Backbone as CSV, one residue per row, in Angstrom:
resi,resn,N_x,N_y,N_z,CA_x,CA_y,CA_z,C_x,C_y,C_z
1,UNK,114.476,189.210,3.333,114.839,190.336,2.486,114.546,191.605,3.275
2,UNK,115.560,192.264,3.736,115.377,193.407,4.621,115.545,194.748,3.918
3,UNK,116.308,194.795,2.827,116.597,196.097,2.229,116.140,196.154,0.778
4,UNK,115.981,197.380,0.299,115.619,197.576,-1.093,116.734,197.070,-2.009
5,UNK,117.971,197.269,-1.619,119.102,196.786,-2.431,119.039,195.271,-2.592
6,UNK,118.680,194.560,-1.532,118.557,193.098,-1.616,117.392,192.705,-2.526
7,UNK,116.309,193.445,-2.470,115.175,193.160,-3.361,115.580,193.374,-4.818
8,UNK,116.306,194.447,-5.086,116.757,194.731,-6.454,117.640,193.615,-6.999
9,UNK,118.389,192.965,-6.121,119.269,191.870,-6.554,118.480,190.693,-7.133
10,UNK,117.210,190.614,-6.830,116.378,189.518,-7.340,115.966,189.712,-8.796
11,UNK,116.045,190.939,-9.295,115.646,191.205,-10.678,116.585,190.449,-11.616
12,UNK,115.993,189.736,-12.578,116.815,189.016,-13.558,116.740,189.738,-14.901
13,UNK,117.801,189.618,-15.681,117.925,190.339,-16.942,118.023,189.341,-18.094
14,UNK,117.271,189.627,-19.159,117.208,188.723,-20.315,117.481,189.532,-21.574
15,UNK,118.687,189.390,-22.114,119.089,190.117,-23.313,118.298,189.638,-24.529
16,UNK,118.050,190.576,-25.418,117.379,190.293,-26.690,115.997,189.671,-26.495
17,UNK,115.279,190.152,-25.491,113.909,189.709,-25.265,113.051,190.929,-24.970
18,UNK,111.937,191.093,-25.621,111.257,190.174,-26.532,111.756,190.232,-27.967
19,UNK,112.632,191.216,-28.260,113.227,191.289,-29.601,114.707,191.629,-29.444
20,UNK,115.514,191.409,-30.492,116.930,191.770,-30.419,117.107,193.251,-30.096
21,UNK,118.067,193.530,-29.226,118.369,194.905,-28.866,117.686,195.393,-27.594
22,UNK,116.794,194.582,-27.039,116.082,194.939,-25.809,116.524,193.987,-24.700
23,UNK,116.771,194.536,-23.523,117.028,193.703,-22.346,115.804,193.780,-21.450
24,UNK,115.167,192.665,-21.237,113.980,192.579,-20.384,114.426,192.384,-18.943
25,UNK,113.922,193.232,-18.064,114.239,193.151,-16.636,113.043,192.516,-15.939
26,UNK,113.204,191.307,-15.475,112.109,190.510,-14.926,111.964,190.732,-13.422
27,UNK,110.826,191.314,-13.006,110.563,191.557,-11.587,109.800,190.414,-10.923
28,UNK,109.481,189.373,-11.689,108.718,188.258,-11.112,109.400,187.590,-9.922
29,UNK,110.736,187.518,-9.881,111.353,186.972,-8.664,111.031,187.792,-7.402
30,UNK,110.856,189.097,-7.550,110.424,189.905,-6.400,109.002,189.530,-6.017
31,UNK,108.154,189.340,-7.001,106.755,188.986,-6.718,106.656,187.635,-6.016
32,UNK,107.593,186.751,-6.291,107.581,185.407,-5.700,108.182,185.373,-4.299
33,UNK,108.711,186.496,-3.838,109.351,186.552,-2.531,108.581,187.545,-1.653
34,UNK,107.844,187.035,-0.669,106.966,187.880,0.153,107.726,189.011,0.847
35,UNK,108.913,188.726,1.354,109.681,189.769,2.044,110.145,190.853,1.074
36,UNK,110.612,190.461,-0.097,111.060,191.429,-1.093,109.889,192.279,-1.577
37,UNK,108.767,191.620,-1.821,107.567,192.330,-2.261,107.134,193.362,-1.219
38,UNK,107.143,192.979,0.049,106.771,193.892,1.131,107.776,195.041,1.237
39,UNK,109.060,194.744,1.050,110.093,195.784,1.110,109.849,196.840,0.034
40,UNK,109.582,196.393,-1.196,109.346,197.336,-2.297,108.066,198.131,-2.035
41,UNK,107.001,197.458,-1.615,105.741,198.150,-1.330,105.929,199.183,-0.220
42,UNK,106.634,198.816,0.832,106.884,199.753,1.931,107.723,200.946,1.472
43,UNK,108.706,200.677,0.610,109.532,201.761,0.066,108.669,202.746,-0.731
44,UNK,107.800,202.217,-1.583,106.920,203.081,-2.370,105.990,203.881,-1.459
45,UNK,105.451,203.213,-0.443,104.581,203.904,0.511,105.330,205.045,1.192
46,UNK,106.522,204.781,1.673,107.312,205.821,2.340,107.593,206.996,1.405
47,UNK,107.803,206.684,0.141,108.109,207.732,-0.840,106.911,208.635,-1.124
48,UNK,105.694,208.070,-1.122,104.508,208.820,-1.560,103.510,209.147,-0.453
49,UNK,103.734,208.693,0.774,102.732,208.856,1.838,102.400,210.307,2.163
50,UNK,103.313,211.224,1.944,103.071,212.636,2.251,102.741,213.469,1.012
51,UNK,102.468,212.809,-0.112,102.221,213.514,-1.373,100.742,213.829,-1.622
52,UNK,99.862,213.446,-0.698,98.415,213.700,-0.832,97.858,213.136,-2.140
53,UNK,98.200,211.895,-2.419,97.718,211.182,-3.601,96.233,210.872,-3.413
54,UNK,95.420,211.119,-4.453,93.986,210.817,-4.403,93.668,209.432,-4.956
55,UNK,94.415,209.035,-5.975,94.133,207.778,-6.683,95.458,207.178,-7.144
56,UNK,95.584,205.857,-7.006,96.716,205.145,-7.607,96.186,204.428,-8.845
57,UNK,96.860,204.645,-9.962,96.504,204.013,-11.227,97.610,203.029,-11.574
58,UNK,97.213,201.802,-11.950,98.186,200.791,-12.352,98.021,200.433,-13.808
59,UNK,99.139,200.409,-14.530,99.128,200.079,-15.953,99.137,198.566,-16.124
60,UNK,98.202,198.066,-16.935,98.062,196.625,-17.165,99.371,196.036,-17.656
61,UNK,99.752,194.959,-17.189,99.230,194.293,-16.005,100.209,194.354,-14.840
62,UNK,101.490,194.549,-15.142,102.467,194.533,-14.054,102.399,195.769,-13.165
63,UNK,101.726,196.825,-13.609,101.491,197.983,-12.754,100.536,197.661,-11.617
64,UNK,99.815,196.560,-11.773,98.904,196.120,-10.706,99.686,195.511,-9.539
65,UNK,100.857,194.929,-9.844,101.623,194.213,-8.823,101.902,195.075,-7.595
66,UNK,102.326,196.315,-7.826,102.620,197.204,-6.707,101.574,198.302,-6.554
67,UNK,100.830,198.595,-7.607,99.818,199.643,-7.535,98.711,199.346,-6.543
68,UNK,98.173,198.144,-6.589,97.068,197.795,-5.691,97.490,197.763,-4.224
69,UNK,98.577,197.084,-3.852,98.968,197.130,-2.445,99.390,198.531,-1.988
70,UNK,99.965,199.323,-2.891,100.321,200.689,-2.535,99.060,201.512,-2.261
71,UNK,98.050,201.379,-3.111,96.785,202.083,-2.881,96.191,201.686,-1.533
72,UNK,96.234,200.397,-1.218,95.730,199.936,0.084,96.476,200.601,1.230
73,UNK,97.806,200.651,1.145,98.614,201.258,2.217,98.374,202.766,2.326
74,UNK,98.115,203.409,1.178,97.846,204.841,1.188,96.398,205.154,1.566
75,UNK,95.531,204.124,1.520,94.120,204.322,1.842,93.357,205.075,0.771
76,UNK,93.741,204.842,-0.491,93.092,205.524,-1.614,92.622,204.490,-2.640
77,UNK,91.725,204.899,-3.560,91.261,203.965,-4.595,92.390,203.535,-5.528
78,UNK,92.227,202.341,-6.079,93.099,201.837,-7.143,92.264,201.771,-8.412
79,UNK,92.803,202.312,-9.501,92.115,202.299,-10.791,93.027,201.644,-11.821
80,UNK,92.554,200.567,-12.461,93.390,199.913,-13.474,93.311,200.605,-14.837
81,UNK,94.452,200.780,-15.473,94.513,201.149,-16.882,94.576,199.841,-17.650
82,UNK,93.697,199.702,-18.636,93.610,198.434,-19.364,93.972,198.634,-20.826
83,UNK,94.326,197.541,-21.464,94.557,197.566,-22.896,93.223,197.801,-23.601
84,UNK,93.295,198.377,-24.789,92.114,198.752,-25.564,91.139,197.582,-25.698
85,UNK,89.858,197.907,-25.484,88.797,196.928,-25.684,88.456,196.079,-24.472
86,UNK,89.056,196.349,-23.323,88.850,195.521,-22.130,87.855,196.129,-21.131
87,UNK,87.480,197.406,-21.307,86.621,198.087,-20.344,85.321,198.572,-20.984
88,UNK,84.211,198.513,-20.243,82.942,199.061,-20.729,82.813,200.546,-20.365
89,UNK,81.811,201.191,-20.930,81.471,202.554,-20.549,82.273,203.607,-21.278
90,UNK,82.130,204.859,-20.799,82.871,205.974,-21.385,84.319,205.897,-20.937
91,UNK,85.220,206.078,-21.903,86.643,205.856,-21.622,87.501,207.024,-22.076
92,UNK,88.612,207.218,-21.361,89.727,208.009,-21.864,90.661,206.993,-22.517
93,UNK,91.228,207.341,-23.675,92.180,206.464,-24.371,93.419,207.253,-24.735
94,UNK,94.557,206.563,-24.698,95.805,207.171,-25.169,96.643,206.074,-25.826
95,UNK,97.287,206.451,-26.931,98.181,205.527,-27.628,99.603,206.046,-27.504
96,UNK,100.550,205.142,-27.431,101.946,205.518,-27.259,102.829,204.442,-27.874
97,UNK,104.073,204.797,-28.146,105.034,203.854,-28.706,105.835,203.185,-27.608
98,UNK,106.350,202.021,-27.911,107.188,201.255,-26.986,108.539,201.002,-27.636
99,UNK,109.499,200.590,-26.820,110.823,200.288,-27.337,110.795,199.126,-28.329
100,UNK,109.839,198.203,-28.142,109.841,196.983,-28.939,108.532,196.745,-29.687
101,UNK,107.625,197.710,-29.632,106.349,197.571,-30.325,105.971,198.957,-30.834
102,UNK,105.399,199.005,-32.025,105.121,200.304,-32.626,104.100,201.116,-31.840
103,UNK,102.991,200.485,-31.402,101.935,201.261,-30.768,101.141,200.402,-29.793
104,UNK,100.777,201.019,-28.677,99.918,200.390,-27.663,98.864,201.421,-27.295
105,UNK,97.644,200.973,-27.051,96.580,201.863,-26.598,96.078,201.371,-25.251
106,UNK,95.976,202.301,-24.303,95.428,201.975,-22.982,94.197,202.833,-22.744
107,UNK,93.320,202.313,-21.879,92.069,203.003,-21.596,91.760,202.946,-20.106
108,UNK,90.973,203.939,-19.668,90.502,203.991,-18.288,89.069,204.540,-18.327
109,UNK,88.239,204.080,-17.418,86.868,204.566,-17.343,86.863,206.011,-16.845
110,UNK,86.159,206.882,-17.573,86.156,208.312,-17.266,85.682,208.603,-15.846
111,UNK,84.706,207.870,-15.361,84.138,208.185,-14.040,85.044,207.773,-12.880
112,UNK,86.138,207.111,-13.170,87.070,206.681,-12.119,88.154,207.716,-11.815
113,UNK,88.275,208.733,-12.676,89.310,209.762,-12.498,88.662,211.145,-12.466
114,UNK,88.160,211.569,-11.311,87.536,212.892,-11.215,88.524,214.009,-11.567
115,UNK,88.023,215.044,-12.211,88.842,216.194,-12.577,89.494,216.762,-11.321
116,UNK,90.774,217.069,-11.417,91.502,217.659,-10.309,92.145,216.664,-9.367
117,UNK,91.945,215.366,-9.616,92.536,214.341,-8.749,94.048,214.309,-8.915
118,UNK,94.742,214.086,-7.816,96.192,213.888,-7.858,96.419,212.382,-8.007
119,UNK,96.937,211.993,-9.163,97.036,210.584,-9.548,98.496,210.144,-9.571
120,UNK,98.750,208.991,-8.988,100.058,208.349,-9.055,99.935,207.160,-9.992
121,UNK,100.737,207.139,-11.053,100.708,206.039,-12.018,101.836,205.072,-11.699
122,UNK,101.487,203.796,-11.556,102.466,202.761,-11.240,102.584,201.816,-12.433
123,UNK,103.815,201.569,-12.845,104.107,200.627,-13.920,105.409,199.940,-13.565
124,UNK,105.793,198.959,-14.347,107.020,198.191,-14.057,108.123,198.527,-15.044
125,UNK,108.067,199.645,-15.706,108.949,199.951,-16.821,110.417,199.679,-16.487
126,UNK,110.819,198.465,-16.793,112.200,198.051,-16.586,112.687,197.341,-17.847
127,UNK,112.717,198.076,-18.922,113.213,197.545,-20.190,114.350,198.453,-20.635
128,UNK,115.436,197.845,-21.071,116.589,198.631,-21.504,116.924,198.277,-22.947
129,UNK,117.288,199.299,-23.703,117.812,199.037,-25.046,119.267,198.658,-24.902
130,UNK,119.704,197.619,-25.617,121.096,197.189,-25.558,121.998,198.179,-26.251
């Protein structure tokens, strides 16, 4: 897998999943292909390497797929955003709506995100409404 276009071809689409009216875009075939995974990670690195990112944050759980290797390539910390109730200590929390679920709450440990940090948030948001 040499190009980003070839990696994108691996994404599979599942209509009416997880509920009617939503098309789920499955990136797991990219994760199962080392060359495609490296191509996507390298593309993300090239896109953000000159942005002076301080921290890469990955949204549970598929944001970890590319967030952690991207943080490694950028030489910066990786901080996971977790679903409510999964982290100890003082937390920042935010709730938001989804296309197929009324509400989700995510949390991050306060001491992992210093004030003034330039943060890159990585997620897999590949869901389409039909």
